[in-house]
C-alpha positions in Angstrom: -97.7 22.8 119.3 -96.1 23.8 122.6 -93.0 25.9 122.8 -89.7 24.0 123.1 -86.0 24.6 123.1 -83.9 23.3 120.2 -80.3 22.1 120.7 -78.0 20.8 117.8 -75.5 18.5 119.5 -71.9 18.5 118.2 -70.9 15.3 119.9 -72.4 12.2 121.6 -71.3 13.5 125.0 -72.9 16.9 124.3 -76.1 15.2 123.1 -76.3 13.0 126.2 -75.8 15.9 128.6 -78.5 18.0 126.8 -81.0 15.2 126.7 -80.6 14.2 130.3 -82.6 17.3 131.3 -86.3 16.7 132.2 -88.6 17.0 129.2 -85.8 16.5 126.6 -86.1 14.1 123.6 -83.8 13.2 120.8 -84.6 14.3 117.2 -83.3 12.5 114.1 -85.6 12.1 111.1 -88.6 12.8 113.3 -91.0 10.7 111.1 -92.8 9.6 114.3 -92.0 12.3 116.8 -93.1 15.2 114.7 -96.5 13.6 114.1 -96.9 13.1 117.8 -96.0 16.7 118.5 -98.4 18.0 115.9 -101.2 16.1 117.6 -100.1 17.2 121.1 -99.5 13.6 122.0 -95.9 14.4 122.7 -95.0 17.7 124.3 -91.2 17.8 124.8 -89.6 20.8 126.3 -86.4 20.3 124.4 -85.4 18.7 121.1 -81.8 17.5 120.9 -80.9 17.2 117.2 -78.5 14.4 116.7 -78.6 14.3 112.9 -75.1 15.9 112.5 -73.3 13.6 114.9 -70.2 12.1 113.1 -69.8 8.4 112.6 -73.4 7.3 113.3 -74.4 6.9 109.6 -72.1 4.0 108.8 -72.6 0.3 108.0 -69.5 -1.6 109.1 -69.1 -5.3 108.2 -67.0 -6.7 111.0 -64.2 -9.3 110.9 -65.8 -12.7 111.4 -69.1 -11.8 109.8 -70.9 -9.5 112.2 -72.3 -6.2 111.2 -72.5 -2.9 113.1 -75.1 -0.4 111.9 -74.9 3.2 113.0 -78.0 4.7 114.6 -78.4 7.3 111.9 -78.3 4.9 109.0 -81.4 5.3 106.9 -83.8 2.4 106.6 -83.6 2.4 102.8 -79.8 2.6 102.8 -79.6 -0.5 105.0 -82.1 -2.5 103.1 -80.4 -1.8 99.7 -76.9 -2.4 100.9 -76.0 -5.4 98.8 -73.7 -7.1 101.3 -76.2 -6.6 104.1 -79.2 -7.8 102.1 -77.3 -10.9 101.1 -76.2 -11.8 104.6 -79.4 -10.7 106.4 -82.3 -11.1 103.9 -85.1 -11.3 106.4 -84.1 -8.0 107.9 -83.9 -6.3 104.5 -87.3 -7.8 103.6 -88.8 -6.4 106.8 -87.4 -3.0 106.2 -88.8 -2.8 102.7 -92.2 -3.8 103.9 -92.5 -0.9 106.3 -94.0 2.5 105.5 -93.5 4.2 102.1 -90.3 4.7 100.1 -90.3 8.4 101.0 -90.4 7.5 104.7 -87.8 4.8 104.4 -85.5 7.3 102.8 -85.7 9.5 105.8 -86.3 7.2 108.8 -83.3 6.1 110.8 -82.4 2.7 112.3 -82.6 3.9 115.9 -85.8 5.8 115.3 -87.4 2.6 114.0 -86.5 0.8 117.2 -88.0 3.5 119.3 -91.2 4.3 117.4 -94.3 4.6 119.5 -97.4 2.4 119.3 -100.0 3.2 116.6 -102.9 2.4 119.0 -105.7 4.8 118.0 -106.5 5.5 121.6 -102.9 6.6 122.3 -103.2 9.0 119.3 -106.5 10.5 120.5 -106.1 13.1 123.3 -109.7 12.7 124.2 -109.3 9.0 125.1 -108.0 7.7 128.4 -104.5 6.2 127.9 -102.2 5.0 130.6 -99.3 5.1 128.1 -99.9 8.8 127.4 -101.2 9.8 130.8 -100.2 7.3 133.6 -103.2 6.4 135.7 -105.8 7.7 133.3 -107.1 4.3 132.3 -107.2 2.4 129.0 -110.2 3.2 126.7 -109.0 0.5 124.4 -110.2 -2.0 126.9 -113.8 -2.6 125.8 -113.2 -0.5 122.7 -112.2 -1.3 119.1 -109.6 -4.0 119.8 -109.2 -5.8 116.4 -105.5 -4.8 116.0 -104.5 -5.0 119.7 -102.2 -7.5 121.6 -102.8 -11.2 122.2 -99.5 -11.8 124.1 -98.0 -10.0 127.1 -100.8 -7.5 127.5 -102.1 -6.3 130.9 -105.3 -4.6 132.1 -103.4 -1.3 131.9 -102.5 -1.5 128.2 -103.2 -3.8 125.2 -101.3 -1.9 122.5 -98.8 -3.4 120.1 -95.3 -2.4 118.9 -95.4 -1.3 115.3 -91.9 -2.1 113.9 -91.3 -4.6 111.2 -87.5 -4.1 111.4 -87.4 -5.2 115.1 -89.0 -8.6 114.5 -86.1 -10.4 112.6 -83.6 -8.4 114.6 -84.9 -9.9 117.9 -84.8 -13.4 116.4 -81.2 -12.9 115.4 -79.9 -11.7 118.8 -79.3 -8.1 117.8 -77.6 -5.9 120.4 -78.1 -2.2 120.9 -75.1 0.0 121.8 -76.1 2.8 124.2 -74.3 5.9 125.5 -75.6 7.5 128.6 -74.8 9.7 131.6 -73.1 6.6 133.2 -71.1 5.7 130.1 -71.4 3.1 127.4 -73.3 -0.2 127.7 -75.0 -2.8 125.6 -78.6 -4.0 125.7 -79.9 -7.1 123.9 -82.7 -5.9 121.7 -85.0 -8.5 123.2 -84.6 -6.7 126.5 -84.9 -3.1 125.2 -88.7 -2.9 125.1 -90.8 -3.5 128.2 -94.2 -5.2 128.4 -96.9 -3.0 129.8 -97.6 -4.6 133.2 -98.7 -1.7 135.5 -96.4 1.0 133.9 -97.2 1.1 130.1 -95.7 4.6 130.0 -92.3 3.1 130.5 -91.8 1.7 127.1 -88.0 0.8 127.2 -85.2 0.2 129.6 -83.5 3.4 128.5 -82.9 6.1 131.1 -83.0 9.9 130.6 -80.2 11.0 128.3 -79.5 7.5 126.9 -78.7 7.6 123.2 -78.7 4.6 120.9 -75.5 5.0 118.9 -75.5 1.6 117.0 -77.1 -1.7 116.4 -75.0 -4.8 116.1 -75.8 -8.3 114.7 -73.5 -11.2 115.6 -71.6 -13.2 113.1 -74.0 -16.2 113.8 -76.9 -14.3 112.3 -75.4 -14.5 108.8 -75.4 -18.3 109.1 -79.2 -18.3 108.5 -79.0 -16.4 105.2 -79.9 -19.4 103.0 -83.2 -20.1 104.8 -84.6 -16.9 106.2 -87.9 -15.1 105.5 -90.2 -12.3 106.9 -93.9 -12.3 106.2 -96.5 -9.7 107.1 -100.3 -9.8 107.0 -101.8 -6.3 106.8 -105.1 -4.7 105.8 -103.6 -3.5 102.6 -100.5 -4.7 100.8 -98.5 -1.5 101.2 -98.2 1.4 103.6 -99.9 -0.4 106.5 -98.7 -1.7 109.8 -98.9 -5.5 110.5 -102.0 -7.2 111.8 -99.5 -10.1 112.4 -96.0 -10.6 111.1 -93.4 -13.4 111.5 -89.7 -13.8 110.9 -88.3 -17.3 110.5 -84.7 -18.4 110.0 -83.5 -22.0 109.8 -80.2 -23.8 109.7 -80.7 -27.2 108.0 -78.5 -30.2 108.7 -78.9 -33.5 107.0 -82.6 -33.0 106.3 -83.4 -31.8 109.8 -83.5 -28.4 111.5 -80.2 -27.9 113.3 -81.3 -24.5 114.7 -84.4 -22.3 114.4 -85.1 -18.6 115.1 -88.7 -17.3 115.2 -90.2 -14.0 116.2 -93.6 -12.4 115.8 -94.8 -8.8 115.3 -98.2 -7.1 115.8 -99.0 -9.4 118.7 -97.5 -7.6 121.7 -96.0 -4.3 123.0 -92.6 -5.6 122.0 -91.3 -7.8 119.2 -92.0 -11.3 120.4 -89.3 -14.0 120.4 -90.9 -17.4 120.2 -88.3 -19.4 122.1 -90.6 -22.3 122.9 -91.3 -22.8 119.2 -87.6 -22.6 118.4 -86.9 -25.4 120.9 -89.7 -27.5 119.4 -88.2 -27.1 115.9 -84.6 -28.0 116.8 -83.9 -31.5 115.5 -87.3 -31.8 113.8 -87.8 -32.5 110.1 -88.9 -29.4 108.2 -92.5 -30.5 107.6 -95.8 -28.9 107.9 -96.6 -31.0 111.0 -93.4 -29.8 112.7 -94.2 -26.2 111.8 -97.8 -26.6 113.1 -96.4 -27.9 116.4 -94.1 -24.9 116.6 -96.9 -22.5 115.9 -98.9 -24.0 118.8 -95.9 -23.7 121.1 -95.4 -20.0 120.0 -99.0 -19.1 120.9 -99.6 -21.3 123.9 -100.0 -18.3 126.2 -101.9 -16.1 123.7 -105.3 -14.8 124.7 -107.6 -12.2 123.2 -107.6 -8.7 124.6 -111.0 -8.0 123.2 -112.6 -8.8 119.8 -109.3 -10.1 118.3 -109.2 -13.9 118.9 -108.8 -14.2 115.1 -105.2 -12.9 115.4 -104.2 -16.0 117.3 -105.3 -18.3 114.5 -103.9 -15.9 111.9 -100.6 -16.0 113.7 -100.5 -19.8 113.8 -101.1 -20.0 110.0 -98.6 -17.2 109.3 -95.9 -19.1 111.3 -96.5 -22.2 109.3 -96.3 -20.3 106.0 -93.2 -18.4 107.0 -91.4 -21.5 108.2 -92.4 -23.3 105.0 -90.9 -20.5 102.8 -87.8 -20.3 104.9 -87.3 -24.1 104.6 -87.7 -23.8 100.8 -84.8 -21.4 100.8 -84.2 -17.6 100.6 -85.1 -16.2 97.1 -82.1 -15.0 95.1 -83.9 -11.8 94.5 -86.2 -9.8 96.8 -89.9 -10.6 96.3 -91.7 -8.0 94.2 -94.0 -7.4 97.2 -91.6 -7.6 100.1 -93.0 -9.5 103.1 -96.4 -10.0 101.6 -98.0 -13.3 102.3 -99.7 -13.0 98.9 -96.7 -12.3 96.8 -96.3 -15.9 95.6 -93.2 -16.5 93.6 -93.2 -13.1 91.8 -89.7 -11.7 91.8 -88.0 -8.6 90.6 -84.4 -7.8 89.6 
């Protein structure tokens, strides 16, 4: 591990000023960053510790039904908040399907949004990786590509974004509150992460020193609580990243779909909002045929990035299943295996 400076910030303004220096990064729980540092994948010159900043560990239920989640709220605390789990069940289900209980007890909301890809070529210093070393090339191209992207990828990078949490958030129009050297601003979560194009090293629209201070969900998001699910297909039922995941939320009116929200995970370098599928579902009856048409629309532009064409068909089937379960209604209790496509009707208290 390389030498680095350590700064414990006492305020947001102090943190932003310290992190605006070249080579500086923010440190919260460090569940991703410290692993990258140990493997010499990340070599920051300064760690700016924000874990003691006041007011960033609160969940505020806003007048009118919205919710504001501080950047330092722990994943498990948010998932188990009874009011939040009731009003945003797919988000809670996604949180509880990620990592292990120990990691969820440490990991923060903002850290989850900004976690790096789990592409094995990114994690291997001996491999060429444009994300880690711009201009080096991409050894994933022509390599082991089973878990790589099928949407939005480029010749320069075919990695995927690993977050479960981000998938339902994107579908529900979440907004990120950012403090930076130029002051405060808001960024729609759907615009936070960048597709690789020719600069895969630029993963988000954040600038040096920018600090995420909160995540906000609009009041409209709670209107989907009665018909909202998150499903995740993974190589093993627990402690694994998604091969493909899907979040579906529906508002039913008179036997038809008044409004639909759909997003995918594990298919691109950002959580993927399937707006064409949402449009196809609006006004349709909640039937398997309608869901299959929506799945085709969601994946109309998908193409393999190697030996992973199966992910496209897998995503189609997962969309249909997720929409079917959402239409049936949100379970009163969290499934015993959160987000598992194989959990059936098993429930726990």
